[in-house]
N, C-alpha and C positions, 0 to 999 in steps of 0.2 A: 390603780385598779380601774378608775373610770375610763382610762384610755384603752383598756382591754374589752370593754363592753361592746363597742362597735365591731371589733374583730370577731368576738364571740357570736354576735348576731349574724354576721356575714357567713361564718362557718355553719351555723345552724341552717340558714336558708340554702346554702350550697348543698348540704346533706339532704334537704327535703327535695331538691331537684335532681338528685342523683338517682338514676333508674335502678341502681343496685339496692337502694333503700326503699324506693316507692313502688317498684314493680313496673311492668310494661303491659298495660291493658290491651294494646293493639296486637299482641302476640300471645297465642295460646299454646299450652303444652298438650301434646297428643301422644297416643301410642302408635307404634309402627304400623299396625293394621289399619289405622285411620287415615293414612296419607298415601294410600296406593294410587289414587288418581291425581296426586299433587306433583308439582315440579320441584326437584331438589335444587336449592339455591346455593347452599354452602355447608361445609363442615366446620364446626366451631368447638374450641376447647379453651378452658380457663382453669387456672389453679385457684382454689379458695385462698384467701389472704390469711386466714387464721385456722388453727387446728386445736385439738384438745377437748377435754370433757366439758369445758365451760362454754367456749365460743364456737365450736365446730358447726353447730346447727345454723348459727347466724352467718358464719362464713360461707357455708354451703348455699344458703338462701340468697346471699348477696351475689355469689358467683353465678348462680342460675339466672338471676335477674339480669346480670350483665351480659350473659350469653343471649338472653332474649332481646336485649337492647341491640346487640351486635346483629342478630338475625333481622330485626326491624330495619336497621340501617342498610342491610344487604338486600332488602326488598321482600323479605319473608314475612309470613303472618302465622306460621305454625312451627313449633319446635318439637322434635322427638329426642328426649334425653336418653343417653345410654343407661341401661338398667344396671344397678349395683345391688349386691347382696345386702339385705337389711342388716344393720348393725356393724357393717364394715366401715373402716375409715376411708374417706374419699379424698384423694390427693389431686385429682384432675376431673373436672366436669366436662363431659363430651356430649355433643349434640349435633343433630343434622337439622338444618333449617329448610323449610319448604314454603312454597307459595301455593296456596290452595284456593 
């Protein structure tokens, strides 16, 4: 049991540094009408890792944060996520990344 403690600590620290969990403060989410004067950098999509009534919201949040991290790596500072119908299941998160 003692030998697993250092491994557990490393895993916890790794999760804290994962942008999917902590967010990406350098990139903001915007609406399509807010980026008219911005330059399109990339189109990004990602599948949420988990689905279902219990974990779907966390999976969606994680995927959105990972999309924002990819946008940051591409040189963008603003992301416009594709609109989805409220209450519908999301199997693919799509977004356009902009530099504003």
